[in-house]
VOZAZA-567726 format. One record per residue (C-alpha): chain; x, y, z; residue in three letters. Coordinates in nm, 3 decimals, always signed. Example, Ala and Ser with C-alpha at 12.3 -4.5 7.8 and 13.67 -1.06 7.14 Angstrom:
<recs>
A/+1.230/-0.450/+0.780/ALA
A/+1.367/-0.106/+0.714/SER
</recs>
This chain:
<recs>
A/-0.591/-3.824/+11.171/MET
A/-0.465/-4.157/+11.084/THR
A/-0.167/-4.124/+10.815/VAL
A/-0.018/-4.428/+10.664/LEU
A/+0.250/-4.423/+10.377/LYS
A/+0.151/-4.699/+10.119/SER
A/+0.022/-4.677/+9.785/ASN
A/+0.202/-4.524/+9.463/LEU
A/+0.070/-4.218/+9.315/CYS
A/-0.031/-4.339/+8.961/PRO
A/+0.078/-3.984/+8.845/THR
A/+0.438/-3.948/+8.960/CYS
A/+0.500/-4.275/+9.122/GLY
A/+0.543/-4.138/+9.466/GLY
A/+0.439/-4.247/+9.769/LEU
A/+0.112/-4.163/+9.866/LEU
A/-0.027/-4.047/+10.209/SER
A/-0.343/-4.214/+10.331/ILE
A/-0.572/-4.004/+10.533/ASP
A/-0.830/-4.266/+10.687/LEU
A/-1.035/-4.032/+10.829/ASP
A/-1.136/-3.801/+10.543/LYS
A/-1.101/-4.116/+10.344/GLN
A/-0.852/-3.913/+10.099/MET
A/-0.513/-4.018/+9.926/TYR
A/-0.288/-3.714/+9.891/VAL
A/+0.034/-3.706/+9.698/CYS
A/+0.296/-3.504/+9.882/PRO
A/+0.513/-3.481/+9.552/PHE
A/+0.284/-3.340/+9.315/CYS
A/-0.008/-3.245/+9.526/GLY
A/-0.274/-3.462/+9.351/VAL
A/-0.557/-3.634/+9.580/SER
A/-0.764/-3.912/+9.515/PHE
A/-1.080/-3.997/+9.694/ASP
A/-1.096/-4.294/+9.894/TYR
A/-1.292/-4.534/+9.636/GLU
A/-1.048/-4.489/+9.384/TYR
A/-0.846/-4.754/+9.593/PHE
A/-1.120/-4.924/+9.739/ARG
A/-1.173/-5.235/+9.538/GLU
A/-0.943/-5.414/+9.257/ASP
A/-0.708/-5.130/+9.241/ASN
A/-0.602/-5.148/+9.594/VAL
A/-0.570/-5.519/+9.595/LYS
A/-0.360/-5.500/+9.281/ASP
A/-0.120/-5.247/+9.494/VAL
A/-0.096/-5.490/+9.764/ALA
A/-0.033/-5.792/+9.552/SER
A/+0.254/-5.606/+9.358/LYS
A/+0.400/-5.462/+9.655/ALA
A/+0.393/-5.795/+9.820/LEU
A/+0.596/-5.959/+9.520/GLY
A/+0.837/-5.699/+9.536/ARG
A/+0.921/-5.754/+9.919/SER
A/+0.775/-5.426/+10.012/GLU
A/+0.614/-5.556/+10.322/PHE
A/+0.545/-5.225/+10.488/GLY
A/+0.348/-5.081/+10.197/SER
A/+0.163/-5.408/+10.136/ALA
A/+0.103/-5.441/+10.503/LYS
A/-0.091/-5.056/+10.502/ASP
A/-0.260/-5.173/+10.165/ALA
A/-0.423/-5.497/+10.359/TYR
A/-0.469/-5.276/+10.630/LYS
A/-0.678/-5.040/+10.423/PHE
A/-0.872/-5.354/+10.257/MET
A/-0.987/-5.464/+10.607/LEU
A/-1.111/-5.117/+10.700/ALA
A/-1.414/-5.177/+10.464/LYS
A/-1.438/-5.557/+10.535/ASP
A/-1.243/-5.721/+10.841/PRO
A/-1.366/-6.068/+10.714/HIS
A/-1.140/-6.016/+10.363/ASP
A/-0.956/-6.352/+10.287/PHE
A/-0.677/-6.202/+10.089/GLU
A/-0.629/-5.910/+10.313/ALA
A/-0.613/-6.160/+10.615/LEU
A/-0.371/-6.383/+10.451/ARG
A/-0.180/-6.097/+10.323/GLY
A/-0.119/-5.949/+10.698/LEU
A/+0.017/-6.279/+10.786/PHE
A/+0.262/-6.284/+10.478/LEU
A/+0.363/-5.942/+10.578/CYS
A/+0.459/-6.051/+10.920/SER
A/+0.649/-6.341/+10.828/ALA
A/+0.784/-6.138/+10.553/LYS
A/+0.717/-6.400/+10.295/TRP
A/+0.602/-6.322/+9.940/LYS
A/+0.372/-6.625/+9.939/THR
A/+0.246/-6.922/+10.133/MET
A/+0.460/-7.153/+9.900/HIS
A/+0.757/-7.077/+10.143/ILE
A/+0.635/-7.322/+10.382/MET
A/+0.734/-7.578/+10.142/LEU
A/+1.074/-7.535/+10.236/LYS
A/+1.094/-7.558/+10.619/ASP
A/+1.412/-7.427/+10.685/ASN
A/+1.224/-7.070/+10.581/ASN
A/+1.001/-7.087/+10.837/VAL
A/+1.062/-6.848/+11.120/ASN
A/+0.703/-6.767/+11.273/VAL
A/+0.499/-6.946/+11.531/ARG
A/+0.142/-7.032/+11.550/SER
A/+0.077/-6.737/+11.804/ASP
A/+0.177/-6.487/+11.559/GLU
A/-0.102/-6.226/+11.615/PRO
A/-0.181/-6.152/+11.255/SER
A/-0.256/-6.528/+11.212/LEU
A/-0.458/-6.545/+11.537/LEU
A/-0.677/-6.264/+11.430/ASN
A/-0.727/-6.411/+11.071/ALA
A/-0.857/-6.749/+11.251/VAL
A/-1.066/-6.495/+11.476/LYS
A/-1.175/-6.245/+11.201/GLU
A/-1.199/-6.467/+10.881/CYS
A/-1.533/-6.618/+10.771/LEU
A/-1.657/-6.970/+10.910/PRO
A/-1.528/-7.122/+10.540/GLU
A/-1.176/-7.010/+10.563/HIS
A/-1.125/-7.078/+10.925/ARG
A/-0.994/-7.425/+10.831/GLY
A/-0.746/-7.285/+10.616/TYR
A/-0.589/-7.056/+10.876/PHE
A/-0.649/-7.315/+11.161/GLU
A/-0.419/-7.603/+10.898/LYS
A/-0.138/-7.301/+10.881/ILE
A/-0.140/-7.314/+11.282/ARG
A/-0.131/-7.679/+11.299/GLU
A/+0.164/-7.703/+11.042/ALA
A/+0.339/-7.426/+11.222/LEU
A/+0.322/-7.620/+11.539/ASP
A/+0.433/-7.954/+11.395/GLU
A/+0.758/-7.782/+11.236/ILE
A/+0.848/-7.672/+11.548/TYR
A/+0.791/-8.002/+11.707/HIS
A/+1.003/-8.172/+11.432/TYR
A/+1.269/-7.889/+11.524/ARG
A/+1.293/-8.018/+11.897/ASP
A/+1.309/-8.390/+11.782/LEU
A/+1.606/-8.318/+11.558/VAL
A/+1.794/-8.128/+11.900/LYS
A/+1.680/-8.405/+12.093/GLU
A/+1.828/-8.687/+11.870/ALA
A/+2.142/-8.462/+11.849/LYS
A/+2.195/-8.460/+12.227/ASP
A/+2.137/-8.822/+12.229/ILE
A/+2.412/-8.854/+11.968/ASP
A/+2.627/-8.669/+12.196/LYS
A/+2.527/-8.882/+12.511/GLU
A/+2.628/-9.188/+12.329/LYS
A/+2.974/-9.030/+12.188/ASP
A/+3.027/-9.001/+12.546/SER
A/+2.977/-9.328/+12.632/ALA
A/+3.154/-9.450/+12.335/VAL
A/+3.472/-9.260/+12.454/LYS
A/+3.435/-9.408/+12.806/ILE
A/+3.413/-9.764/+12.653/LEU
A/+3.723/-9.696/+12.417/ASN
A/+3.934/-9.582/+12.732/ASN
A/+3.825/-9.908/+12.906/LEU
A/+3.931/-10.094/+12.606/ASN
A/+4.291/-9.919/+12.608/VAL
A/+4.318/-10.010/+12.985/GLU
A/+4.230/-10.370/+12.897/TYR
A/+4.483/-10.395/+12.613/ASP
A/+4.770/-10.252/+12.819/ILE
A/+4.686/-10.467/+13.119/ASN
A/+4.690/-10.786/+12.868/SER
A/+5.017/-10.690/+12.761/CYS
A/+5.175/-10.559/+13.072/ARG
A/+5.476/-10.779/+13.079/PHE
A/+5.544/-10.708/+12.709/THR
A/+5.513/-10.370/+12.746/THR
A/+5.767/-10.383/+13.041/LEU
A/+6.014/-10.569/+12.807/CYS
A/+5.958/-10.295/+12.546/GLU
A/+6.047/-10.039/+12.777/GLN
A/+6.349/-10.162/+12.882/LEU
A/+6.453/-10.237/+12.517/TRP
A/+6.354/-9.850/+12.473/GLU
A/+6.633/-9.748/+12.741/LEU
A/+6.973/-9.632/+12.632/GLU
A/+7.212/-9.946/+12.524/ALA
A/+7.447/-9.900/+12.837/ARG
A/+7.169/-9.901/+13.086/SER
A/+6.977/-10.168/+12.911/ARG
A/+7.288/-10.397/+12.906/ASP
A/+7.347/-10.335/+13.262/ALA
A/+6.982/-10.386/+13.401/VAL
A/+7.015/-10.698/+13.186/ILE
A/+7.332/-10.820/+13.336/SER
A/+7.183/-10.750/+13.689/LEU
A/+6.856/-10.960/+13.612/VAL
A/+7.059/-11.252/+13.490/ILE
A/+7.398/-11.248/+13.708/ILE
A/+7.230/-11.166/+14.042/LEU
A/+6.993/-11.464/+14.065/PRO
A/+7.309/-11.693/+13.946/LEU
A/+7.541/-11.566/+14.180/LEU
A/+7.266/-11.609/+14.479/LEU
A/+7.205/-11.962/+14.375/ILE
A/+7.608/-12.032/+14.340/GLY
A/+7.667/-11.886/+14.700/LEU
A/+7.374/-12.119/+14.815/ALA
A/+7.529/-12.426/+14.672/VAL
A/+7.880/-12.310/+14.814/TRP
A/+7.730/-12.316/+15.145/ASN
A/+7.524/-12.615/+15.100/LYS
A/+7.224/-12.402/+15.202/ALA
A/+6.961/-12.548/+14.975/TRP
A/+6.692/-12.445/+15.189/TRP
A/+6.792/-12.068/+15.042/ALA
A/+6.740/-12.198/+14.677/ILE
A/+6.373/-12.324/+14.778/ALA
A/+6.297/-12.005/+14.968/VAL
A/+6.448/-11.834/+14.653/GLY
A/+6.241/-12.020/+14.417/ALA
A/+5.940/-12.015/+14.610/ALA
A/+5.970/-11.630/+14.606/LEU
A/+6.006/-11.614/+14.262/ILE
A/+5.703/-11.832/+14.178/VAL
A/+5.476/-11.637/+14.443/SER
A/+5.598/-11.321/+14.264/ALA
A/+5.484/-11.460/+13.930/ILE
A/+5.161/-11.599/+14.048/VAL
A/+5.095/-11.269/+14.222/GLY
A/+5.157/-11.085/+13.922/TYR
A/+4.929/-11.292/+13.707/ASN
A/+4.650/-11.285/+13.962/VAL
A/+4.653/-10.900/+13.995/ASN
A/+4.638/-10.898/+13.595/LYS
A/+4.357/-11.143/+13.622/ALA
A/+4.155/-10.901/+13.862/VAL
A/+4.243/-10.590/+13.673/VAL
A/+4.104/-10.777/+13.364/ALA
A/+3.793/-10.871/+13.535/LYS
A/+3.704/-10.540/+13.676/ARG
A/+3.760/-10.390/+13.324/LEU
A/+3.549/-10.647/+13.155/ARG
A/+3.267/-10.563/+13.433/ALA
A/+3.280/-10.196/+13.377/SER
A/+3.249/-10.243/+12.998/MET
A/+2.923/-10.434/+13.054/VAL
A/+2.738/-10.116/+13.184/PRO
A/+2.898/-9.887/+12.912/ALA
A/+2.792/-10.116/+12.619/LYS
A/+2.442/-10.162/+12.779/ALA
A/+2.430/-9.785/+12.769/LYS
A/+2.554/-9.736/+12.391/ILE
A/+2.296/-9.987/+12.290/GLU
A/+2.033/-9.804/+12.483/GLU
A/+2.132/-9.490/+12.355/LEU
A/+2.143/-9.623/+11.960/ASN
A/+1.770/-9.752/+12.030/ASP
A/+1.651/-9.405/+12.194/LYS
A/+1.867/-9.222/+11.891/HIS
A/+1.660/-9.459/+11.616/LYS
A/+1.342/-9.407/+11.777/ALA
A/+1.384/-9.008/+11.782/LYS
A/+1.471/-9.013/+11.449/LYS
A/+1.206/-9.202/+11.318/THR
A/+0.963/-8.977/+11.514/GLU
A/+1.113/-8.661/+11.370/ALA
A/+1.088/-8.835/+11.007/GLU
A/+0.720/-8.878/+11.092/GLN
A/+0.662/-8.525/+11.195/SER
A/+0.846/-8.397/+10.908/HIS
A/+0.608/-8.590/+10.687/TRP
A/+0.300/-8.462/+10.874/LYS
A/+0.429/-8.109/+10.837/TYR
A/+0.475/-8.153/+10.467/LYS
A/+0.137/-8.323/+10.419/MET
A/-0.016/-8.020/+10.658/LEU
A/+0.116/-7.766/+10.400/VAL
A/+0.007/-7.960/+10.108/GLN
A/-0.317/-7.956/+10.265/GLU
A/-0.390/-7.585/+10.333/PHE
A/-0.228/-7.507/+9.976/LEU
A/-0.494/-7.741/+9.819/ASP
A/-0.773/-7.562/+9.987/MET
A/-0.655/-7.223/+9.941/ASP
A/-0.970/-7.012/+9.775/PRO
A/-0.743/-6.779/+9.627/LEU
A/-0.421/-6.976/+9.517/PRO
A/-0.096/-6.804/+9.477/GLN
A/+0.167/-6.890/+9.235/GLU
A/+0.439/-7.065/+9.341/ALA
A/+0.801/-6.853/+9.335/PRO
A/+0.955/-7.096/+9.099/GLY
A/+0.697/-7.078/+8.832/LYS
A/+0.681/-6.683/+8.836/ARG
A/+1.054/-6.689/+8.775/ASN
A/+1.051/-6.902/+8.475/ARG
A/+0.765/-6.658/+8.313/ASN
</recs>
């Protein structure tokens, strides 16, 4: 015996037990029984529709199965089972893509495609196509976000190179600033040493008539200055060279992100068109939720 709890008893309002084998409805609360024929036509469709409207998906599902026991090709029942599986009241839910949480391989939808009449197959196939498209759209959005993250990493690398380049460009200025930030006594001592020591060495060289020492000292100073600037130039060149691939990477990622975003927008537009197409070709159009609320 197959027992399903579904329809409401018209006498007491309790849930009826359905015995499909005996083709009887029995109310366990008031004991009233109803012949199978009582719910075979418009009444069972009304029960299913009202249960679906109240989000009683279990009851609605049982009623739709009851309808299919009579006619396996019934469009309303096939569509209703899919709505129950998706936990939607109406197919208009698909107009808001963020509410879509089922895929095109949903068993109830595959069964609808298989069991429906030929003139209804296009409707269900269009639903499957729309579901495939919305998940394709979501994949594209995710890929675009991944590209954004990759671009952020490339921008961070470029920013670090720019900081290193600026530091290298003003290295002597930075050294002077660091010297000036020393405590007054230490700063004065260092400045005095830098000024007095060279003068003292020059004085000793003149006193001893060691002009060669002055020449050697001058040569060392010039060499130090030249070496310092050459090193700055080499570092600057290396940093500029490192910036080239970083900038190229950012530009490439910008192009990829733009292309992926465009592709996602096209996919989303296609999804909207597919949804509108199957809603327009619905042989039993449903009322949109917004219209129901206003009434």
